[in-house]
N, C-alpha and C positions, 0 to 999 in steps of 0.2 A: 493423554487425552482419552480418558476412559469412557467418556460419554458418546463419542463417535468413533467409527472405525476410520482410521487415516493412515495412509501409507505413501511415502514419497516414492516416485518411480525414477530409476536411472537405468537406461538400457545397458545391456551387457557390453563391456568394453569401453563405455563412456566414463569420463571422469565425473566425480561427484560435483554437482553444481555448487557454486560459491555464492551464498547470499540469497538463494531461491531454490526451488525444486524444478526439475525438468517437467514433471507431471505429478499429479496427486490422484490417488484412488481414495474416495471418501464415501461413506455410507451414512445417511441420516434421513430424517423425514421432513425437516423444515428448512427451506432455503431463504437466505437473506441476501438481497442484492443492494449494494450501497452505491448510490450515485457518486459521480466524481466530486471529490472534495478538494478544495483549493487551499492555499496558504493564507487563510483569512482568520482573524481573531473573531470568534463567535460574537455576534451582535453588531459587528461593523458592516457597513454597506459594501465595501470593496477592499481589495488588497492594498495595503499601504505601499506606495511605489518605492519607498526606501527599504523595504524588507528584502534581504538577500535570499539567494536560492536555498541555502541550507535551512534557514529559518522557515521559509515557505514550505519546504519539504516536511519539516518537523510539524508545522501547523496542520498541513494536509493529512499527515498520518494520525495526528492527535484527533482531528475532526472525524476521520474515518472510524477510529476506535470509539469515539463518543456516540456516533450513530449506531455502530455495532452493539454497544452496551445498552443503548436505549431500546434496541430490539430484543434484548435478553440474551445476548451472546457475549463471548469473550474472544480475544485475539486468536487463541488456539483453534477457534472454529473457522477461521478464514482458510479457504482452499484456493482462492485465486485473487490476484491483484493485477490491475492494469495501471501503469503510470505513464502519463503524457507529459513531456517536457518541451518547453519552447526552444531550448538550446542544449544539445547533447554535451557540448563542452562544459556547460554549467554543471551538469550531472557528474561528469568525470572529475572536474576540479573540486567538487564538494563531497568526495567520498567519506572523509572522516565525519562530517556533519550528518550525512545520510546514515552512516553506520550508527552514530549515537542516537539519532531519532528512531531508527529501527529497534535498537536495543531497548529504548525507553518505552516503546509502544507495543512491539511484538516479541521482545525478548529473543529467544533462540528458535522461534517458530519461522519457518521458511516455506510459505506456500508457493504454488506455481505463480509465475509472474511474467508479464509482458511489459516492455519499456519501449516507447516510441517517441520520436520527435514530431511535433505538430507545428503548424504555422501560426497558431495563436489561440486564444481563449476568449470567452465572452467578456471576462474582466480583463481589460488591456494590461493591467499590472501583474496578472498571474503569470508565473513561470513554471508551475507544476500543477497537475491535477491527478488525483489517484482515486480509482474506484475499486470495489472489491465484491467478492462473493463468499458467503459463509454458509455452513450447514450445521443444523442442530439435530439431535436425535429426536 
């Protein structure tokens, strides 16, 4: 990432985070904040109720990256993600699908991340929502 200064932070004595960074130090001049993206196919009015958690995660990540690119940035510019899930067990059970979606959208880039379980979303069929922050030089 030669266009921004980016450094993952791991406190001394802590193990390296797996699949995210504990913290990120980033310097740039343009901020991009991406609203929560859900597992919806662009152009559709709502989440298909038959869509499984792994597919919804992949769609939400893909939608986040589409907004990011429309703003003139790339996945490596992301410094923070927040993921909200309706059921933490769904998240735990779908590790391989989440990993594949991550690899396809963010590659080996691991920004700081928060993951929380919530009681519901505006779209009653949504099972995941992901928002992000990115920096450009």
